PDB file of N, CA, C and O in Angstrom:
ATOM      1  N   MET A   1       0.738  -1.179   0.269  1.00  0.00           N
ATOM      2  CA  MET A   1       0.319   0.214   0.129  1.00  0.00           C
ATOM      3  C   MET A   1       1.174   1.299   0.328  1.00  0.00           C
ATOM      4  O   MET A   1       0.996   2.383  -0.228  1.00  0.00           O
ATOM      5  N   GLU A   2       2.034   1.078   1.044  1.00  0.00           N
ATOM      6  CA  GLU A   2       2.738   2.596   0.772  1.00  0.00           C
ATOM      7  C   GLU A   2       3.463   2.625  -0.137  1.00  0.00           C
ATOM      8  O   GLU A   2       3.865   3.742  -0.464  1.00  0.00           O
ATOM      9  N   ARG A   3       3.843   1.666  -0.770  1.00  0.00           N
ATOM     10  CA  ARG A   3       4.641   1.559  -2.168  1.00  0.00           C
ATOM     11  C   ARG A   3       4.011   1.738  -2.881  1.00  0.00           C
ATOM     12  O   ARG A   3       4.589   2.285  -3.821  1.00  0.00           O
ATOM     13  N   MET A   4       2.769   1.554  -3.089  1.00  0.00           N
ATOM     14  CA  MET A   4       1.843   2.315  -3.863  1.00  0.00           C
ATOM     15  C   MET A   4       1.713   3.793  -4.597  1.00  0.00           C
ATOM     16  O   MET A   4       1.691   4.213  -5.754  1.00  0.00           O
ATOM     17  N   LEU A   5       1.629   4.414  -3.082  1.00  0.00           N
ATOM     18  CA  LEU A   5       1.677   6.086  -3.143  1.00  0.00           C
ATOM     19  C   LEU A   5       3.038   6.306  -3.190  1.00  0.00           C
ATOM     20  O   LEU A   5       3.246   7.438  -3.626  1.00  0.00           O
ATOM     21  N   GLU A   6       4.130   5.667  -2.909  1.00  0.00           N
ATOM     22  CA  GLU A   6       5.504   5.690  -3.089  1.00  0.00           C
ATOM     23  C   GLU A   6       5.919   5.996  -4.765  1.00  0.00           C
ATOM     24  O   GLU A   6       6.703   6.767  -5.318  1.00  0.00           O
ATOM     25  N   TYR A   7       5.091   5.108  -5.163  1.00  0.00           N
ATOM     26  CA  TYR A   7       5.698   4.933  -6.831  1.00  0.00           C
ATOM     27  C   TYR A   7       4.931   5.572  -7.654  1.00  0.00           C
ATOM     28  O   TYR A   7       5.172   5.591  -8.861  1.00  0.00           O
ATOM     29  N   GLY A   8       3.847   6.215  -7.085  1.00  0.00           N
ATOM     30  CA  GLY A   8       3.187   7.546  -7.755  1.00  0.00           C
ATOM     31  C   GLY A   8       1.945   7.401  -8.360  1.00  0.00           C
ATOM     32  O   GLY A   8       1.255   8.265  -8.902  1.00  0.00           O
ATOM     33  N   LEU A   9       1.689   5.944  -8.176  1.00  0.00           N
ATOM     34  CA  LEU A   9       0.535   5.503  -9.119  1.00  0.00           C
ATOM     35  C   LEU A   9      -0.803   6.233  -9.397  1.00  0.00           C
ATOM     36  O   LEU A   9      -1.482   6.566  -8.426  1.00  0.00           O
ATOM     37  N   THR A  10      -1.293   6.545 -10.839  1.00  0.00           N
ATOM     38  CA  THR A  10      -2.386   7.528 -10.940  1.00  0.00           C
ATOM     39  C   THR A  10      -3.667   6.725  -9.708  1.00  0.00           C
ATOM     40  O   THR A  10      -3.603   5.546  -9.358  1.00  0.00           O
ATOM     41  N   ASN A  11      -4.608   7.601  -9.297  1.00  0.00           N
ATOM     42  CA  ASN A  11      -5.723   7.126  -8.981  1.00  0.00           C
ATOM     43  C   ASN A  11      -6.348   5.649  -9.584  1.00  0.00           C
ATOM     44  O   ASN A  11      -6.624   4.674  -8.886  1.00  0.00           O
ATOM     45  N   LYS A  12      -6.510   5.759 -11.201  1.00  0.00           N
ATOM     46  CA  LYS A  12      -7.227   4.822 -12.022  1.00  0.00           C
ATOM     47  C   LYS A  12      -6.164   3.410 -11.388  1.00  0.00           C
ATOM     48  O   LYS A  12      -6.710   2.512 -10.747  1.00  0.00           O
ATOM     49  N   GLN A  13      -4.812   3.379 -11.632  1.00  0.00           N
ATOM     50  CA  GLN A  13      -4.371   2.608 -11.466  1.00  0.00           C
ATOM     51  C   GLN A  13      -4.414   1.950  -9.974  1.00  0.00           C
ATOM     52  O   GLN A  13      -4.204   0.739  -9.900  1.00  0.00           O
ATOM     53  N   ILE A  14      -4.705   2.768  -8.650  1.00  0.00           N
ATOM     54  CA  ILE A  14      -5.225   2.338  -7.081  1.00  0.00           C
ATOM     55  C   ILE A  14      -5.873   1.752  -7.462  1.00  0.00           C
ATOM     56  O   ILE A  14      -5.782   0.525  -7.418  1.00  0.00           O
ATOM     57  N   ALA A  15      -7.165   2.637  -8.206  1.00  0.00           N
ATOM     58  CA  ALA A  15      -8.641   1.635  -7.842  1.00  0.00           C
ATOM     59  C   ALA A  15      -8.286   0.616  -8.280  1.00  0.00           C
ATOM     60  O   ALA A  15      -8.433  -0.341  -7.520  1.00  0.00           O
ATOM     61  N   HIS A  16      -7.780   0.385  -9.417  1.00  0.00           N
ATOM     62  CA  HIS A  16      -7.914  -1.120 -10.395  1.00  0.00           C
ATOM     63  C   HIS A  16      -7.588  -1.892  -9.293  1.00  0.00           C
ATOM     64  O   HIS A  16      -8.373  -2.616  -8.679  1.00  0.00           O
ATOM     65  N   ILE A  17      -6.031  -1.669  -8.979  1.00  0.00           N
ATOM     66  CA  ILE A  17      -5.828  -2.675  -7.635  1.00  0.00           C
ATOM     67  C   ILE A  17      -6.554  -3.452  -7.043  1.00  0.00           C
ATOM     68  O   ILE A  17      -6.682  -4.676  -7.078  1.00  0.00           O
ATOM     69  N   MET A  18      -7.257  -2.271  -6.221  1.00  0.00           N
ATOM     70  CA  MET A  18      -8.103  -2.318  -4.798  1.00  0.00           C
ATOM     71  C   MET A  18      -9.329  -2.931  -5.133  1.00  0.00           C
ATOM     72  O   MET A  18      -9.916  -3.584  -4.271  1.00  0.00           O
ATOM     73  N   ASP A  19      -9.860  -2.793  -6.426  1.00  0.00           N
ATOM     74  CA  ASP A  19     -10.694  -3.823  -7.193  1.00  0.00           C
ATOM     75  C   ASP A  19     -10.684  -5.086  -6.611  1.00  0.00           C
ATOM     76  O   ASP A  19     -11.652  -5.658  -6.111  1.00  0.00           O
ATOM     77  N   ARG A  20      -9.387  -5.548  -6.713  1.00  0.00           N
ATOM     78  CA  ARG A  20      -8.990  -7.091  -6.667  1.00  0.00           C
ATOM     79  C   ARG A  20      -9.012  -7.854  -5.550  1.00  0.00           C
ATOM     80  O   ARG A  20      -9.105  -9.073  -5.406  1.00  0.00           O
ATOM     81  N   ILE A  21      -8.890  -6.765  -4.609  1.00  0.00           N
ATOM     82  CA  ILE A  21      -8.960  -7.166  -3.066  1.00  0.00           C
ATOM     83  C   ILE A  21      -9.270  -7.913  -2.748  1.00  0.00           C
ATOM     84  O   ILE A  21     -10.086  -7.944  -3.669  1.00  0.00           O
ATOM     85  N   PRO A  22      -9.597  -9.209  -1.953  1.00  0.00           N
ATOM     86  CA  PRO A  22     -10.512 -10.033  -1.279  1.00  0.00           C
ATOM     87  C   PRO A  22     -11.158  -8.974  -0.112  1.00  0.00           C
ATOM     88  O   PRO A  22     -10.506  -8.029   0.331  1.00  0.00           O
ATOM     89  N   PRO A  23     -12.383  -9.252   0.260  1.00  0.00           N
ATOM     90  CA  PRO A  23     -12.709  -8.147   1.648  1.00  0.00           C
ATOM     91  C   PRO A  23     -12.176  -8.495   2.937  1.00  0.00           C
ATOM     92  O   PRO A  23     -11.736  -7.682   3.749  1.00  0.00           O
ATOM     93  N   GLU A  24     -12.238  -9.766   3.089  1.00  0.00           N
ATOM     94  CA  GLU A  24     -11.277 -10.040   4.023  1.00  0.00           C
ATOM     95  C   GLU A  24      -9.842  -9.434   4.459  1.00  0.00           C
ATOM     96  O   GLU A  24      -9.565  -9.099   5.611  1.00  0.00           O
ATOM     97  N   TYR A  25      -8.882  -9.340   3.222  1.00  0.00           N
ATOM     98  CA  TYR A  25      -7.665  -8.879   3.213  1.00  0.00           C
ATOM     99  C   TYR A  25      -8.087  -7.391   3.807  1.00  0.00           C
ATOM    100  O   TYR A  25      -7.591  -6.867   4.804  1.00  0.00           O
ATOM    101  N   ILE A  26      -9.020  -6.889   3.041  1.00  0.00           N
ATOM    102  CA  ILE A  26      -9.314  -5.444   3.120  1.00  0.00           C
ATOM    103  C   ILE A  26      -9.105  -4.852   5.185  1.00  0.00           C
ATOM    104  O   ILE A  26      -8.302  -4.084   5.716  1.00  0.00           O
ATOM    105  N   LYS A  27     -10.377  -5.771   5.815  1.00  0.00           N
ATOM    106  CA  LYS A  27     -10.421  -5.780   6.782  1.00  0.00           C
ATOM    107  C   LYS A  27      -9.208  -6.007   7.579  1.00  0.00           C
ATOM    108  O   LYS A  27      -8.616  -5.046   8.071  1.00  0.00           O
ATOM    109  N   GLU A  28      -8.888  -6.951   7.704  1.00  0.00           N
ATOM    110  CA  GLU A  28      -7.548  -7.171   8.585  1.00  0.00           C
ATOM    111  C   GLU A  28      -6.523  -6.820   8.414  1.00  0.00           C
ATOM    112  O   GLU A  28      -5.998  -6.229   9.358  1.00  0.00           O
ATOM    113  N   TYR A  29      -5.748  -6.995   7.185  1.00  0.00           N
ATOM    114  CA  TYR A  29      -4.589  -5.842   6.670  1.00  0.00           C
ATOM    115  C   TYR A  29      -4.907  -4.293   6.467  1.00  0.00           C
ATOM    116  O   TYR A  29      -4.547  -3.428   7.265  1.00  0.00           O
ATOM    117  N   LEU A  30      -5.628  -4.054   5.299  1.00  0.00           N
ATOM    118  CA  LEU A  30      -5.667  -2.493   4.559  1.00  0.00           C
ATOM    119  C   LEU A  30      -6.278  -1.416   5.574  1.00  0.00           C
ATOM    120  O   LEU A  30      -5.937  -0.256   5.343  1.00  0.00           O
ATOM    121  N   ASN A  31      -7.148  -1.632   6.687  1.00  0.00           N
ATOM    122  CA  ASN A  31      -7.980  -0.536   7.521  1.00  0.00           C
ATOM    123  C   ASN A  31      -6.855  -0.153   8.333  1.00  0.00           C
ATOM    124  O   ASN A  31      -6.471   1.014   8.251  1.00  0.00           O
ATOM    125  N   PRO A  32      -6.280  -0.937   9.086  1.00  0.00           N
ATOM    126  CA  PRO A  32      -4.654  -0.861   9.578  1.00  0.00           C
ATOM    127  C   PRO A  32      -4.108   0.241   8.849  1.00  0.00           C
ATOM    128  O   PRO A  32      -4.163   1.402   9.253  1.00  0.00           O
ATOM    129  N   VAL A  33      -3.514  -0.165   7.638  1.00  0.00           N
ATOM    130  CA  VAL A  33      -2.262   0.578   6.792  1.00  0.00           C
ATOM    131  C   VAL A  33      -3.021   2.045   6.619  1.00  0.00           C
ATOM    132  O   VAL A  33      -2.566   3.065   7.136  1.00  0.00           O
ATOM    133  N   LEU A  34      -4.150   2.021   5.883  1.00  0.00           N
ATOM    134  CA  LEU A  34      -4.937   3.236   5.492  1.00  0.00           C
ATOM    135  C   LEU A  34      -5.165   4.094   6.905  1.00  0.00           C
ATOM    136  O   LEU A  34      -4.990   5.305   6.772  1.00  0.00           O
ATOM    137  N   TYR A  35      -5.465   3.716   8.004  1.00  0.00           N
ATOM    138  CA  TYR A  35      -5.604   4.477   9.079  1.00  0.00           C
ATOM    139  C   TYR A  35      -4.557   5.038   9.633  1.00  0.00           C
ATOM    140  O   TYR A  35      -4.700   6.024  10.355  1.00  0.00           O
ATOM    141  N   ARG A  36      -3.122   4.397   9.333  1.00  0.00           N
ATOM    142  CA  ARG A  36      -1.749   4.822   9.465  1.00  0.00           C
ATOM    143  C   ARG A  36      -1.257   6.226   8.517  1.00  0.00           C
ATOM    144  O   ARG A  36      -0.675   7.302   8.657  1.00  0.00           O
ATOM    145  N   ILE A  37      -2.132   5.140   7.156  1.00  0.00           N
ATOM    146  CA  ILE A  37      -1.246   6.391   6.527  1.00  0.00           C
ATOM    147  C   ILE A  37      -2.146   8.005   6.332  1.00  0.00           C
ATOM    148  O   ILE A  37      -1.753   9.070   5.854  1.00  0.00           O
ATOM    149  N   ASN A  38      -3.306   7.662   6.851  1.00  0.00           N
ATOM    150  CA  ASN A  38      -4.065   8.830   7.196  1.00  0.00           C
ATOM    151  C   ASN A  38      -3.152   9.743   7.771  1.00  0.00           C
ATOM    152  O   ASN A  38      -2.626  10.733   7.263  1.00  0.00           O
ATOM    153  N   SER A  39      -2.988   9.031   9.459  1.00  0.00           N
ATOM    154  CA  SER A  39      -2.316   9.759  10.518  1.00  0.00           C
ATOM    155  C   SER A  39      -1.483  10.417   9.805  1.00  0.00           C
ATOM    156  O   SER A  39      -1.584  11.630   9.620  1.00  0.00           O
ATOM    157  N   GLU A  40      -0.578   9.699   9.332  1.00  0.00           N
ATOM    158  CA  GLU A  40       0.807  10.469   8.532  1.00  0.00           C
ATOM    159  C   GLU A  40       0.455  11.799   8.402  1.00  0.00           C
ATOM    160  O   GLU A  40       0.681  12.707   9.203  1.00  0.00           O
ATOM    161  N   ILE A  41      -0.302  11.870   6.988  1.00  0.00           N
ATOM    162  CA  ILE A  41      -0.497  12.756   6.313  1.00  0.00           C
ATOM    163  C   ILE A  41      -1.255  13.964   7.048  1.00  0.00           C
ATOM    164  O   ILE A  41      -1.041  15.151   6.804  1.00  0.00           O
ATOM    165  N   SER A  42      -2.239  13.443   8.053  1.00  0.00           N
ATOM    166  CA  SER A  42      -2.725  14.303   8.450  1.00  0.00           C
ATOM    167  C   SER A  42      -1.817  15.026   9.821  1.00  0.00           C
ATOM    168  O   SER A  42      -2.248  16.078  10.295  1.00  0.00           O
ATOM    169  N   SER A  43      -0.649  14.434  10.356  1.00  0.00           N
ATOM    170  CA  SER A  43       0.163  15.266  10.976  1.00  0.00           C
ATOM    171  C   SER A  43       1.319  16.105  10.090  1.00  0.00           C
ATOM    172  O   SER A  43       1.982  17.090  10.414  1.00  0.00           O
ATOM    173  N   GLY A  44       1.305  15.481   9.091  1.00  0.00           N
ATOM    174  CA  GLY A  44       2.258  16.124   8.496  1.00  0.00           C
ATOM    175  C   GLY A  44       3.702  15.784   8.767  1.00  0.00           C
ATOM    176  O   GLY A  44       4.584  16.543   9.170  1.00  0.00           O
ATOM    177  N   ASP A  45       3.778  14.491   8.469  1.00  0.00           N
ATOM    178  CA  ASP A  45       5.290  13.646   8.453  1.00  0.00           C
ATOM    179  C   ASP A  45       5.770  13.245   7.374  1.00  0.00           C
ATOM    180  O   ASP A  45       6.819  12.610   7.266  1.00  0.00           O
ATOM    181  N   HIS A  46       4.838  13.677   6.239  1.00  0.00           N
ATOM    182  CA  HIS A  46       5.544  13.277   4.915  1.00  0.00           C
ATOM    183  C   HIS A  46       6.320  14.880   4.512  1.00  0.00           C
ATOM    184  O   HIS A  46       6.170  16.022   4.947  1.00  0.00           O
ATOM    185  N   ILE A  47       7.022  14.378   3.667  1.00  0.00           N
ATOM    186  CA  ILE A  47       7.678  15.676   2.687  1.00  0.00           C
ATOM    187  C   ILE A  47       6.695  15.983   2.137  1.00  0.00           C
ATOM    188  O   ILE A  47       5.987  15.085   1.682  1.00  0.00           O
ATOM    189  N   LYS A  48       6.273  17.487   1.972  1.00  0.00           N
ATOM    190  CA  LYS A  48       5.393  18.396   1.153  1.00  0.00           C
ATOM    191  C   LYS A  48       5.359  17.675   0.135  1.00  0.00           C
ATOM    192  O   LYS A  48       4.371  16.980  -0.098  1.00  0.00           O
ATOM    193  N   MET A  49       6.573  17.701  -0.776  1.00  0.00           N
ATOM    194  CA  MET A  49       5.923  17.187  -2.170  1.00  0.00           C
ATOM    195  C   MET A  49       4.906  15.707  -2.160  1.00  0.00           C
ATOM    196  O   MET A  49       3.766  15.591  -2.610  1.00  0.00           O
ATOM    197  N   LYS A  50       5.748  14.688  -1.498  1.00  0.00           N
ATOM    198  CA  LYS A  50       5.349  13.429  -1.284  1.00  0.00           C
ATOM    199  C   LYS A  50       3.812  13.654  -0.530  1.00  0.00           C
ATOM    200  O   LYS A  50       2.921  12.844  -0.785  1.00  0.00           O
ATOM    201  N   ARG A  51       3.624  14.500   0.164  1.00  0.00           N
ATOM    202  CA  ARG A  51       2.306  14.599   0.779  1.00  0.00           C
ATOM    203  C   ARG A  51       1.080  14.942  -0.028  1.00  0.00           C
ATOM    204  O   ARG A  51       0.012  14.358   0.158  1.00  0.00           O
ATOM    205  N   ASN A  52       1.261  16.012  -1.036  1.00  0.00           N
ATOM    206  CA  ASN A  52       0.132  16.623  -2.187  1.00  0.00           C
ATOM    207  C   ASN A  52       0.217  15.478  -2.754  1.00  0.00           C
ATOM    208  O   ASN A  52      -0.864  15.007  -3.106  1.00  0.00           O
ATOM    209  N   LYS A  53       1.262  14.784  -2.992  1.00  0.00           N
ATOM    210  CA  LYS A  53       0.925  13.468  -4.535  1.00  0.00           C
ATOM    211  C   LYS A  53       0.227  12.388  -3.919  1.00  0.00           C
ATOM    212  O   LYS A  53      -0.351  11.580  -4.645  1.00  0.00           O
ATOM    213  N   GLY A  54       0.197  12.235  -2.404  1.00  0.00           N
ATOM    214  CA  GLY A  54      -0.561  11.086  -1.551  1.00  0.00           C
ATOM    215  C   GLY A  54      -1.296  11.394  -1.508  1.00  0.00           C
ATOM    216  O   GLY A  54      -2.040  10.567  -2.034  1.00  0.00           O
ATOM    217  N   GLN A  55      -2.096  12.592  -1.027  1.00  0.00           N
ATOM    218  CA  GLN A  55      -2.934  13.077  -0.449  1.00  0.00           C
ATOM    219  C   GLN A  55      -4.517  12.371  -1.186  1.00  0.00           C
ATOM    220  O   GLN A  55      -5.420  11.653  -0.757  1.00  0.00           O
ATOM    221  N   HIS A  56      -4.220  13.019  -2.440  1.00  0.00           N
ATOM    222  CA  HIS A  56      -5.370  12.623  -3.578  1.00  0.00           C
ATOM    223  C   HIS A  56      -5.410  10.928  -3.581  1.00  0.00           C
ATOM    224  O   HIS A  56      -6.490  10.394  -3.833  1.00  0.00           O
ATOM    225  N   SER A  57      -4.296  10.140  -3.318  1.00  0.00           N
ATOM    226  CA  SER A  57      -4.448   8.903  -3.579  1.00  0.00           C
ATOM    227  C   SER A  57      -4.980   8.639  -2.463  1.00  0.00           C
ATOM    228  O   SER A  57      -6.109   8.169  -2.604  1.00  0.00           O
ATOM    229  N   VAL A  58      -4.628   8.747  -1.349  1.00  0.00           N
ATOM    230  CA  VAL A  58      -5.614   8.122  -0.108  1.00  0.00           C
ATOM    231  C   VAL A  58      -6.877   8.330  -0.110  1.00  0.00           C
ATOM    232  O   VAL A  58      -7.707   7.429   0.004  1.00  0.00           O
ATOM    233  N   ILE A  59      -7.112   9.398  -0.225  1.00  0.00           N
ATOM    234  CA  ILE A  59      -8.409   9.845  -0.714  1.00  0.00           C
ATOM    235  C   ILE A  59      -9.268   8.776  -1.446  1.00  0.00           C
ATOM    236  O   ILE A  59     -10.336   8.327  -1.032  1.00  0.00           O
ATOM    237  N   LEU A  60      -8.651   8.448  -2.566  1.00  0.00           N
ATOM    238  CA  LEU A  60      -9.164   8.089  -3.471  1.00  0.00           C
ATOM    239  C   LEU A  60      -9.355   6.516  -2.844  1.00  0.00           C
ATOM    240  O   LEU A  60     -10.450   6.160  -2.410  1.00  0.00           O
ATOM    241  N   ILE A  61      -8.363   5.761  -2.845  1.00  0.00           N
ATOM    242  CA  ILE A  61      -8.270   4.410  -1.907  1.00  0.00           C
ATOM    243  C   ILE A  61      -9.811   4.063  -0.633  1.00  0.00           C
ATOM    244  O   ILE A  61     -10.588   3.135  -0.409  1.00  0.00           O
ATOM    245  N   LYS A  62      -9.524   5.607  -0.049  1.00  0.00           N
ATOM    246  CA  LYS A  62     -10.238   4.950   1.123  1.00  0.00           C
ATOM    247  C   LYS A  62     -11.845   5.206   0.256  1.00  0.00           C
ATOM    248  O   LYS A  62     -12.686   4.443   0.733  1.00  0.00           O
ATOM    249  N   GLU A  63     -12.154   5.689  -0.361  1.00  0.00           N
ATOM    250  CA  GLU A  63     -13.535   5.404  -1.146  1.00  0.00           C
ATOM    251  C   GLU A  63     -13.616   4.338  -2.038  1.00  0.00           C
ATOM    252  O   GLU A  63     -14.705   3.768  -2.095  1.00  0.00           O
ATOM    253  N   ALA A  64     -12.776   3.969  -2.696  1.00  0.00           N
ATOM    254  CA  ALA A  64     -12.478   2.652  -3.614  1.00  0.00           C
ATOM    255  C   ALA A  64     -13.092   1.819  -2.460  1.00  0.00           C
ATOM    256  O   ALA A  64     -14.207   1.303  -2.520  1.00  0.00           O
ATOM    257  N   LEU A  65     -12.126   1.732  -1.249  1.00  0.00           N
ATOM    258  CA  LEU A  65     -12.497   0.656  -0.080  1.00  0.00           C
ATOM    259  C   LEU A  65     -13.778   0.846   0.941  1.00  0.00           C
ATOM    260  O   LEU A  65     -13.846   0.112   1.926  1.00  0.00           O
ATOM    261  N   GLY A  66     -14.970   2.014   0.652  1.00  0.00           N
ATOM    262  CA  GLY A  66     -15.888   2.384   1.081  1.00  0.00           C
ATOM    263  C   GLY A  66     -15.573   2.698   2.433  1.00  0.00           C
ATOM    264  O   GLY A  66     -16.114   2.083   3.352  1.00  0.00           O
ATOM    265  N   LEU A  67     -14.799   3.542   2.618  1.00  0.00           N
ATOM    266  CA  LEU A  67     -14.335   3.818   3.735  1.00  0.00           C
ATOM    267  C   LEU A  67     -14.643   5.093   4.259  1.00  0.00           C
ATOM    268  O   LEU A  67     -15.009   5.832   3.345  1.00  0.00           O
ATOM    269  N   LYS A  68     -14.642   5.715   5.495  1.00  0.00           N
ATOM    270  CA  LYS A  68     -15.516   6.682   5.921  1.00  0.00           C
ATOM    271  C   LYS A  68     -14.493   6.675   7.020  1.00  0.00           C
ATOM    272  O   LYS A  68     -14.107   5.663   7.606  1.00  0.00           O
ATOM    273  N   PHE A  69     -13.992   8.214   7.294  1.00  0.00           N
ATOM    274  CA  PHE A  69     -12.688   8.459   8.825  1.00  0.00           C
ATOM    275  C   PHE A  69     -13.593  10.085   8.714  1.00  0.00           C
ATOM    276  O   PHE A  69     -13.681  10.991   7.886  1.00  0.00           O
ATOM    277  N   ASN A  70     -14.066   9.826   9.869  1.00  0.00           N
ATOM    278  CA  ASN A  70     -15.109  11.137   9.939  1.00  0.00           C
ATOM    279  C   ASN A  70     -13.739  12.228  10.397  1.00  0.00           C
ATOM    280  O   ASN A  70     -14.092  13.330   9.976  1.00  0.00           O
ATOM    281  N   ILE A  71     -12.503  12.359  10.997  1.00  0.00           N
ATOM    282  CA  ILE A  71     -11.407  12.627  11.268  1.00  0.00           C
ATOM    283  C   ILE A  71     -10.756  13.351   9.915  1.00  0.00           C
ATOM    284  O   ILE A  71     -10.344  14.510   9.952  1.00  0.00           O
ATOM    285  N   TRP A  72     -10.712  12.475   8.647  1.00  0.00           N
ATOM    286  CA  TRP A  72     -10.237  13.596   7.481  1.00  0.00           C
ATOM    287  C   TRP A  72     -10.986  13.798   7.029  1.00  0.00           C
ATOM    288  O   TRP A  72     -10.723  14.655   6.185  1.00  0.00           O
ATOM    289  N   GLN A  73     -12.909  13.260   7.008  1.00  0.00           N
ATOM    290  CA  GLN A  73     -13.432  14.855   6.458  1.00  0.00           C
ATOM    291  C   GLN A  73     -13.840  15.904   6.600  1.00  0.00           C
ATOM    292  O   GLN A  73     -14.365  16.789   5.925  1.00  0.00           O
ATOM    293  N   LYS A  74     -13.412  15.646   8.003  1.00  0.00           N
ATOM    294  CA  LYS A  74     -13.530  16.941   8.973  1.00  0.00           C
ATOM    295  C   LYS A  74     -12.104  18.047   8.697  1.00  0.00           C
ATOM    296  O   LYS A  74     -12.222  19.243   8.964  1.00  0.00           O
ATOM    297  N   GLU A  75     -10.970  17.560   8.217  1.00  0.00           N
ATOM    298  CA  GLU A  75     -10.048  18.412   7.755  1.00  0.00           C
ATOM    299  C   GLU A  75      -9.524  18.682   6.434  1.00  0.00           C
ATOM    300  O   GLU A  75      -8.554  19.309   6.007  1.00  0.00           O
ATOM    301  N   GLN A  76     -10.864  17.731   5.701  1.00  0.00           N
ATOM    302  CA  GLN A  76     -10.978  18.677   4.071  1.00  0.00           C
ATOM    303  C   GLN A  76     -12.057  19.813   4.364  1.00  0.00           C
ATOM    304  O   GLN A  76     -11.888  20.790   3.634  1.00  0.00           O
ATOM    305  N   SER A  77     -12.977  19.912   5.130  1.00  0.00           N
ATOM    306  CA  SER A  77     -13.503  21.027   5.437  1.00  0.00           C
ATOM    307  C   SER A  77     -13.005  21.869   5.747  1.00  0.00           C
ATOM    308  O   SER A  77     -12.991  22.884   5.050  1.00  0.00           O
ATOM    309  N   ASP A  78     -12.361  21.783   6.982  1.00  0.00           N
ATOM    310  CA  ASP A  78     -11.336  22.935   7.793  1.00  0.00           C
ATOM    311  C   ASP A  78     -10.632  23.318   6.614  1.00  0.00           C
ATOM    312  O   ASP A  78     -10.930  24.490   6.385  1.00  0.00           O
ATOM    313  N   GLU A  79      -9.776  22.848   5.690  1.00  0.00           N
ATOM    314  CA  GLU A  79      -8.811  23.321   4.435  1.00  0.00           C
ATOM    315  C   GLU A  79      -9.756  23.991   3.268  1.00  0.00           C
ATOM    316  O   GLU A  79      -9.245  24.713   2.412  1.00  0.00           O
ATOM    317  N   ILE A  80     -10.925  23.759   3.281  1.00  0.00           N
ATOM    318  CA  ILE A  80     -11.960  24.580   2.248  1.00  0.00           C
ATOM    319  C   ILE A  80     -12.017  25.566   2.739  1.00  0.00           C
ATOM    320  O   ILE A  80     -11.639  26.496   2.026  1.00  0.00           O
ATOM    321  N   ASN A  81     -12.510  25.943   4.211  1.00  0.00           N
ATOM    322  CA  ASN A  81     -12.899  27.425   4.617  1.00  0.00           C
ATOM    323  C   ASN A  81     -11.380  28.001   4.729  1.00  0.00           C
ATOM    324  O   ASN A  81     -11.187  29.178   5.037  1.00  0.00           O
TER     325      ASN A  81
END
């Protein structure tokens, strides 16, 4: 997952990969990984350039997996305002 972001795959490529992952794998492995990636981006631990590239990918990955993160949604609305 983290390598997908590092390699700068397009949103479409990531969604294509995510469509083929079994639900039980998503529940047991990907949810914690996505949560950690979200936390790192939220706290600004990533280098600015990497953060900007990864942010949209993480949003798309979450949408593809049907995940909802209230913290993430709140931060997005704060950035808009």
